[in-house]
Each structure stands twice: as structure tokens, then as C-alpha cells.
N, C-alpha and C positions, 0 to 999 in steps of 0.2 A: 342558574347552574353556573355559568360560565363566571358571574359576578362573584359567587362563592370560591371558585377554583383560584380567580384573581386574587381575592382577599388572602386567601390561605398562602399562593406565592409570595405575596408581599410579605406575611408575617416569616415565613420560613426563610426568605432571603435577608429579610432585616436581622433575623436571630444570628444567621449566619455571618453576616457583615460584622455584627457588635461582637462575636465572640474573635474573628479573626482580628479584629482593631484593638481587643483588649489585651489577647496573647503575643500580639505582633508590638505592639506600643506601649500602651500603658502599664500593664501589669510587669513588664521588664523594669520599670522603673521605681518599684515598690522595695521596701526593704528588703535584705537578704533573706528574712525568715520567710517571706511571702511572696518572693520573687519569682515570675514565670520564666522556665528555662527552656532551652531547647527550641523548636520549630513552632509556628504560630498552631493552634488547635485546630484540627480538621475532623469533623464529623462524617464519617461514611454514611452513617443511617441518613442523617439531614440531608446530604449530597444526593441520595438516592431517591429521597423523597420528593427533592425539588424537581429531579430527571421525569418522574413518575407522575408529578402532577402538570409537569409541562405537556408530556403526552398525553395525559388524560383530556387537557384543555384542547389539544390539535384535533383529538379524535371528536370532541363535543362541537367544536367550531365546522368541522366538516358536517358533521349531522346536521346541526342548525341550518345550514348553507344549503344542504341538499333539501331539506325541509321548504325552505324558501325558494328553491330553483323548481321544484315539482311541485305539480297540482296536485289536488287530492285524489284526483282520479288515476294519476301516474305513480303518486306513493303507493294507493292500494294495489295497483297491477305490479309494480316491483317489489311489492312486501317489504317496504322500507321499516316498517315497524318492528320487524323481525331482527334489524341489522346488529343490535346490540347484543342479541342474545347469547353469544360466545362470553360476554363480559358478566353477564347474569350468574354465571356457575363459579365465580370467583370472589376473592375481595380485592378488588384493584389497587389498595392501598398498602398490601403485602409486598414487600420489596425484598424478602430473605431468598436465598438461592433458589430454594422448591417452587416458593409462588412464583418467583422471576420466570421460571420456564412456563409456568401455567398462563403468565400473563403474556408472553411472547407467542403462544398456541393461540390464544384468544384472539390477539392482534391479526395473527396469520389467517383466522378464520374469517374474521371482520374483513380483510382485504379480498378474500375469495369469494365471500357474499357480495362485494361491489363491484367486481371485475364484468359481470354481463352488463352491467347500466352503465360503464363507464366512457362507452361509445354515445350514447343516447345523453350523459350528463354534459360531455364536451360539446356535443351539436347545440345543447340548450346555453351552454356557457358563449359559446360563440354568438348565437342570437342576443342573449342578453348583453353583453360586452359590446358587440360592432353594430348592434341595430340602429344607431344614429350615427351622425357626422361629428365627431368629438376631436378635442385639440388632443394632443400628447399627454398634458396635465390631467385632463378629465378621463383619457383612457386609463391611467395610472390608477386613479380613485375608483375608477370601476374593476380594474384588476384586484385593488386591495379589498373590495366588497365581497370577493370571492376567494381572498386569501386561503382559508382552509382547506378547499377542494383542490385548488391552484398549488398548494404544498405536496400533493401526491404526484409523487416519481412518474405513475403511468399517464395522468393527466397534463403532467409538465411536457413530457414526451409527445403526447398526442397535439398540443400547442405550441411546439417548440416554433414554427415559423411565427407565428402571431407573438410569442414572447421577444423573439430576436427583432421583430419588424418594429415594436414597441419601444425598445431599448435604442434603437438606430435613430428613431424620432425624437426620443427624449434628449439624445445628444446634439442632434441638430438644433433642436429647440434651445437648448442652453448657449450652443455656440452663437444662435442668431440672438439670444437675449444680451449677449454680452458684448456683441456688436453693436446692438442699439443703445446698451448702457453706457459704452464708451463714446457714441456719438453724442449721446443727451448729456454727457458729464463734461466731455473734454473742452469746452469753451464756456470755463464757468457757469453760470445757472440760466444765462439766458436763453430764451427760446431758438431753436436750431429749425430753419425751414424744413418742414416735411416730419419733424419731430416734437411730440409734446415735451414741455418743460417738468421737471418735477414736480408733483402736485402740492398744492399749498395746503398745511395745516393751519387751523384757526388760530389765531393769537399767537403766533410763534413767529420768530423772523425766517426769511427765505433759507438761510444756511440750515436751521434746525428741520426745517420742512423737508430739504434736501436729505438730510441725515436719517430722519425718520422713514422716509421714503427707501431710502436706500438700505435701510436694516431691514423692513418689511420684503424687499426685495431677496435679500440674502436668507431670510427665514423660510420663505417659501422655496429656494432653490434647496436648501439644506433638507427641508422637509421631504421633497421629493426625491433628493438623494437617498434619504434614510429609507423611506417606502420601496425604491428600487431596489436597493440592498436587499431588503426582507424578501422579496418576489424573484428578483434574478441574480443574485449573488454568485450563482456558480456559472453565469453565462460569460464567455470570454469579452464580449463588448461591454461587460460593465465596467472593466477597469478603465477604459476610454471614457465612459460616462462620469465616473467618479473624478477623474483627471479633470474632465470640462467644467466639473461643479467646482472643484477646488481653486481653479483658474480665475472663474468670475467672482467667487466669494473674497479669492484676495484682491482681485482688484475694486471689489466694493469696499472693502475693509481700508485700503489706502484711500480711497475717496473720501470716507467718512472722517480718517483722521486728519485729513489735510482740512477738510470743512470745519472739523474742530478745533483745530490749530488757528485756522483764520478768524473764527468766534472768540475764542479764549483770548488770543493776542488783541483783537479788536476792542473787545471789552476792558482788558487791564490797560490799555492804552487811553482809552476814554477816561477811567478811573483817575488817571495820574494827570490829565489834562485840565487845569482849572477852567477853559473854557466850556466843556463838557462835563465834567465830574458833578454839578449840581442835577443834572438829569437822572442821576441814578442814585440819588442821597433824597432821605426823609428830612426836610429842616422847617423848623417852624411849626406851623398848625396843619393838620390835616386838610382842614376846611376854613374859608375865611370869606368876608363879602368885601367885593371888587367895589368899592364906592366910586372910584373913577368910571366905573363902567354903567353906572345907575344901580348899584347895591345889588349885582347878580353873584351868586354864590360860585366861589373859585376853589376847587379842588386842586389841593398840593400833592397830586399822586401822577407822576408823567405817565405818558403809554409807554415810554422805552424802559420804565419801571417795571411796569405789569408784562412786558414782553420779556425781561431779563428775568423776571421770576419763573414764567414758564419755561423758557429757554434752559435754565440752570436745572429746574427738576427734571425735565424730559431726559435731558444729557446726564444727569446722574442715575436716571433709571436704567440708562442703557449701558451704565458701567465707566462713563467717562469721570477721569480725575479730574475735579474743578478748584482752581486755586483759592486758598483761603482769603484773600480779599475778597473774591467774588462771593464766595459763600458768604462771609459776613454782612456783605451789603445786601443779598437774598434773604438773610434770616432776619433781618432789620425791617426789612419792607415786608416779610410775612405778618409781621404783627398787625399791620394796617391795612393787608392785601383784600381782605373780603370787603371792608369798609369802602375802600378806595376804588375798587371796582364797582361796587354798587351804587356809589356815588356819582361816578364817572359816566 
């Protein structure tokens, strides 16, 4: 059911975005006869359907989580199967003014039905979420597993202490991560006593490995930030957590840019150096026999060229703009890359 609701939401939002885009930009540039004039078109029915589908999705999420949380015996004792009875009397997709009142009434009846079991729900949620010793990030994922139930105001209030505590832990964890990041990256890429150096990615340079590592760290922090915002957005401590996340992501971005500039300038310098340029060029045959070494096969595809191709590809995928001279070298090298690596 939730998959189908998600698909409906995607279609409705896509339709709304296209209409807005056409009437705000593209159709304004048409000839005078067909030109769109006035404000961008807004479909109130479409807007109300998006709101309604979102509400239905939240209710379904709560119900599915409730079934997952309670045992079959508990579901029977609490008569959970009857929870949706108020909605069976109406068409939930009607959004006109008359039906809107029926929808609000059905929601109120549903909330009233859940009230007697909310204490038990909270007790079981505490047991599910806090049954093991978990890190703040792991606790956040546990909270996310029960996002539907935790979005109910009454349950939010009952678990207020736990929610506040986790947000404080997350902020502390991010600040600690920032300190470790700055310590690990503050003295080039050499290993610091008591600290691990950025992990090495296969077949790329140390600099690119560090960029990949830092990008993954940034994405993890941003992911936690997004999840926390959806769960704890109304809490006062959320503002501090947001700022902590922004601070470390800014530091990571500066670190990435510095590493990229170091790599970029180093490669350009090598390409302009007669003594180093040949290591990044494909000249002559891909392979030949070295008779001076007893007729052994010699592959004219250097390790530096292999590394450069991979470095450039990974940096481009991460959104870095690479100089045209480097692009030209890597594009030429790609023509023989598969054969060169296989023969090596």
C-alpha cells in the first residue's frame, strides 16, 4: 500500500512541478498569441490531493509500525484490526469541503481509538529502541524505523526526554568527529600518532583516497542531519545540531578543495615538465619485446597513467572541474586502458 501511495505522490508532485515550470518560464517565452500571462498556474485540487495522500501515507506508516511492534496476541487484545473502521465509512480521496469535514472526523475517531494503547506503545518503543548499547547514529536509525509512530504528538510528548537526550548525543558526536577530522587532516596525509590516516582506495593516489574518504564522511553527516530534522525538527536543540553539521561539512569541503587543487596543479606541472611528461603519455606501441632483457614483453602503459585515469574519473564523478589538458590525456589513455591494465 505504501509503495502505491509513494508512486501516486511522485506522479502528483511531478505534474505540479511541470505545470509550474511551464507557466513560470517556458510558456512566457511563446509568441504573443499563445503566451502565458499572469502568475504561474496553481491547481488547488492537485495541492489538496498531495496533502491528503501524504496524510494517508503517514497513517498507513503508523499502522504498519504498530503491527510490527505488537505481537499477534497484543494486536488481538487491543483490537488493532478495528483501527481503520472510521475510514471505511468514507472515500478518503474526496477533498471537497463537505468530505473534508468527514475526513477530519474520521481522523479524530482514529486518534481516539489509539489513545488507550499509547502508554503501552511507548513502553514497547523504549524496549525496542533502547534494548542494546548503541551509538548515537545507530540510535537515530532505530528512531527512524519507528518514524510513523514517533510523529504522533502524544508519543512525542511521552518520549520527550529520550528525544532530547539523543539530539544532545548527536551534537556531541558531530563535534567529536570534527575534532578528529581536523586532527587527522591537519598535518598533510601522514599518519598521526593515535589517529588513523584516511583509508586508501585501490588503484588511486593518496590524495584522491583522502577526497573519497572525506566525501563519504560528509555524506554520512548530511544523511544524519536530514533524518534528525525529520524526527526532531521542532526541538530547540535542533538548531545547535544543524550548526554543528554545517561547521564540519564546511571544514570537509575546504579540505577537499585543497586536496583537489594540490592534485590538479601537480598533474598540470608534470604534463609541462619534459622529464615527467612521458609518464602520462601513450607513445609508440602498446607493447613490444625487450630483446636487451632477453626478449621479455614490455608494456608501454605506465602505472602513473593507470592511476591518473582512475583519479580523473572519480574526481569528475564527484563534481570537480578538471583542466582540458588533463582530460585530453585521460581520454587518449582510455582508448587503451583495458588492454593496458590487462597486460600489466
